N, C-alpha and C positions, 0 to 999 in steps of 0.2 A: 322784829321790823324790818322794813328792805329800805336800806338808802343808797344813795349815789357815793361810791368811795374812790378815790384812785389805788392801784392796786400794783404793785412793782414785782412781776412773774420774773424777770429775769434780770440781773446786773448789767447795765450799759444799754438798755432797753427803755423806751418810754415809761412812763409810767400810764396805764389806759384805767377811765374813769368807768365803775361796772357797779350793776344794781349788787349790793351785799345786804345780806340777813345779819341784823346785829341780833345778838341774844339779848333775854330780860336780866335783869342785876341780878346776883345771889346774895349771899349773907354778906354783909360789908362791902357790898358797892353800891356804885349809882351811874345811872342815865345823864351822861350830860349833852345839851344841844350847843352844837359849838358854835360862838358866834366868828371870830377871828384864830387863825394861827399863823406863824412866824414861819418864814421858811428857813431852816437850821441846814448850816454846812454838813454837823452830823448825818443830817438825812442824806445829803447829796453825794458824801463820801460811800454809803449802802449802795446808791442808784449806781455808781461809778465800780462797783465792787471790789473796793479799799478793803471791805470786812469778809472775806469769803466765808467765813463760821456762821454766817447771819443766816436766820433759816428764813426762806421764801415758799409760799408767795406773804407778800405783806403788806400793810396801811402804814406808811411813817407820817411822821409828826410829832415833834417833844415840846411844842410851846404851846400855846394857847388858852385860850377863855370861853364861857360858855353861861349855861343859866344850867342847872340842874333841873330834871325834866322828872325822873323816878329814883326812890332809894328801893336798896332790896332789904328785905328782912335784918332784924339787928342794928341797923344803920340809926343811931340816935342823933347824930353830930351836923347832920345836913337832913334840908328838907326842900321838896319841889319850889323852883322859883329862887333859891340862891344864887349868887352871882358865885363864880368860881374861878381861879387860876389853877389850870392843869401843872400839877409836878409830875415827872417822870421819876421820882423815887419815892414809891410809897413804904408804909415805914411796917416792917415786921413786929415790931415792939417786943423783940426778946432777944436780938444780938446785941453785942458791944458797942455797933455804932450806933443803932437805934436808939440804945440806952443816953449816949453821950450825944444826943441830936445831931445826928450824923447818917441821915436816911441816904444818901448818896453811895456810902458807903456800905450799903446793908448785904451780910452774906445769905439772907434768906427768900431772897427774891428774883424771880426772872426779868430782864426787860423784854421780853418776849411773848410773854404769856400771864395767864392771871395768877393768884395764889396760889389755886388747885392745881396748875399746869393744866390750864386748859386756856380756850382763845372764845370771846365773845364774835368773832368774825366767820362769818363762813359764805363760801360762793361756789352752789353746785353739789353740795356737799361736803366739799375740801376745806377743812380748819385755813383761815387767813390769819398769819401772827401778825400780831403787836409791835409795834413798835415805841416800848413806852406806854404812852397815852394816847398812840395813832392820831393826832389831834388834824389831820389831813382827810380823816372822815368826817359826815357833819353832823353826824352821833358817833357817841361813843360810851365803853361802858371802860369804868377804872375802879379801884380800890377806892373804897371812902376816904383813906387816908393820901392821895393824892389829890384830892379836890379840895383847895385852901378858900373858904369862905371870904370874900372879901366886900368893904364895902359897894351898895347899890349905886353909887351916883359918880363911880368909878367907870370911864368907859372902857368897854370891853375889847375893843379892837387898841387900844394902849396898852391895856391889862396885858394881853396876849404876849408881849416881848420879855413880861416879868417872868413868866415859866422856865425860859432860860438863861437867853442871851444877856437879858440885864442882872439876875441872880449871881449870873456866874461871873461876869465880868467885874462889877461893883465889888462882889464877895472876895472876888483875887486880891484884890487890895484892901480891904479893911478886914477882910476877916483871916487867909490865910497868911496875908503878907504883915497886918496889924501896921497899915503905916501910918505914923505921925504926924501931926502937924510941923512944917517946915523941912519935912524930909524931902528927899526928890525922887523921883519917879520918873521910868521910860516906859511905854509900851509900844512893843515889836507888834504889828499888826492892828491894823485901824478897820475890821470888821464890824458886826453886829457885837461880840463879846470885846474887840479890844477897844471900840469904841464905847462900850459901858466901863471898862476897864480904866479909860481916863476920866469919865462921870465919877469914879471910886475915887479915883487920886485927885480929883477937883474937893470932892465930898470932905476928903480927909485932912487938907489945906494943904497937900503936898504944894512944895517948891522947890524948883521949876517942874511943871511935868509937859514929858515929854513925846511927842508921837513921832513914829517911824513908819512907813509905808512906801508904795512904790506907786501910787496913784495918787496925783491931787486933789481929786475930788474926794479921796476920805480923807486926806488931811485934812481939807478946808473943813470936813464935817468935825474932824478931832478939835480943830480951833475952837468953832462956835459950842463945843461941848467942855470945853475949860484945857486945851492944851496949851502953851506958853509958847514953847516950841516945835515947829513941823519939820522933819527933815525928811526931804525925797532919797531913799539908798538907791533909788537908779542914778541920782544924779552926783554924789557923794559919799564919801566914805562915812558910814553912819557910827563907826566905832568913835574916830575921831573927834566927829560932830559932836555926839553925847557927851564925851570926855569933855569936849570945850566947853558945852552950857552948864558942865552939873559940877563946876570946879575940882576936875578929875576924877568923876564917879559918881554914882549913883546908889541911893538908900534900897533903890526897888526897884527892879526890872520882872516884867510882866511878857510872857511870851505868849500872844493869842494867835499862833501859826503852826502850823504841823512840819515845819522847817528846821533841821536838824542845827544845820549850820546857822540858822537865825538865833539858834538857843545857845549856839558857842559864842554868835559876837554877844547877846545878852551878858555870859558871863565875863564877857571881857569888858564890860563898862562897871561894874559892881567896884563900889569902893568898900573898903573896910569893911565887918562885919552885914555888907549888904545881902540880900536875900533874892535869887533869882527863882521866878513865879511860873512854872510850865503849866499851861492849860491848852494849846494846840494838840492835836493828837498827830505824832507823826505815823505814816507806814509802820506797821506791823513789824519786827526786826530791825529796824533803824534805830542807828547809836549813836550817842553823844560822846565826842573825845574830851576828855577832861581833865587838866593838867592837877593832880591832888594837890601840889604844891599853891595852888591859887587860892585853894580852900581853908587849907592850914595854918599858911602863914598871916592870913587877915579875919579868919573864922569866917568867910563867906559862907553863903550854904545854897543849896537849892533844893527848893521843895516843887510838889505836884499839887494842883488844885482840880477837885472835881465838883461842879455844882457852887465852885466858891467858897467851900469850906460851909456851907447853908445850909438849915434846916428850912424851908418853904414854909412850916406854917407860923417861922417867926417872920423870914425875911419878906414873904412876901406881902402881906398887910401894913409892915413897916415901907417896903419900896411903893407901896401905893396913898399913903402919907405924904412921903420926899415927893412925887409926883402932884398930887391933888396939892402941897403948899408952895411948888413953885422952886424947889429944888432939886428935883431929875425931870430931865428933859427927854421924852420918849419922841413926841410927835415928831424931831427932827430926824428919826433915826429909822422911819416908816419910808423907804424908797417908791414902791409901788403899791397898788392893792389889783389883787386878782380875783376874777370868778375861779370855781373850783376846776373848771373844764379849763382853766391856763397854767395847772400847776406843771406842767413841763416848760412852759414859757418862764414858769417863775424859777424854775429850778436852773435853766438855762442862764437867766438873768443874774441869778447868786453867783454860776459856775465863771464868768467873764468880768465880773467884779463892777456890775452896772447897779447894784442895788447894795443901798447899807443894809436893810432887810425888808425882804419882800412879806406879803402879807395875803395870806387868804382871807378872802372874807363870804362867809355865807349867808344868804338870802333865810 
């Protein structure tokens, strides 16, 4: 089938909406009609050339939800009409990480191609690479394990955000840090992932929950989503303020920005046995300065978190239930809604910090 999709052909150039051919789903694959896709900072980084090894041309988009249109041979877990959230972590079913329920750490899948090493997109006879599920396309083919069935009464525009930002942010607190009720938490960076880390801390019963950012409108959003304290790092010393509001240090510090300087600030506010969770992605080659004594003297820890240490097949339906029960807030995360032909406007709004989470809505 021929569909409209924005194609990134060169870094630092606008995506161009083109007519792209989408192949039929092969064995173990499904064709999904997209309803909505979140505009993610990972995609913006690719656009800006932060990862020079990413193969182009490519269709971006790693967060979205839609409806199954067709299934390939051997797919008995899904059927046409099923509502699904797309995961950027298909399950190979063979490696140690997948067996442990952590497909984001899978060692046998490519983020740019299908399982057989080919693509399902082409234009003028040239293969177009995938970016995970490539949710910016109006139709996508994904591995069946990357399409997680959810309740049909869940609004798919809100469900789209669960595909990346919500799962990553909430999971960083609940799964990676394993914050317990009454422990203190700070989140540095209140973008799409950071705001969901705030929600995760509130769900965990953390006290206080502290938000740090440079933008007042993001701090206001953090307050709405459960932050007890909001600190503008442009106006005051964030280290001193966090220490003052947490009786000398926090149990958990989540870094949801790609700044190594901020990562060092997060380490400086940990109390003994505190954990610093790194979620944001610095530029390749950037290094964090760490005084080993800070770790050994108080058993402080630094850990990475990928996809919130989550198993999407478990996490997505659970987060849907939390939303429908009124305990997880998604409506407040959506800044603006964009048509497909406004994809570059949506990316610019994210880059300039004007959107909490932009949403591409398909007709």
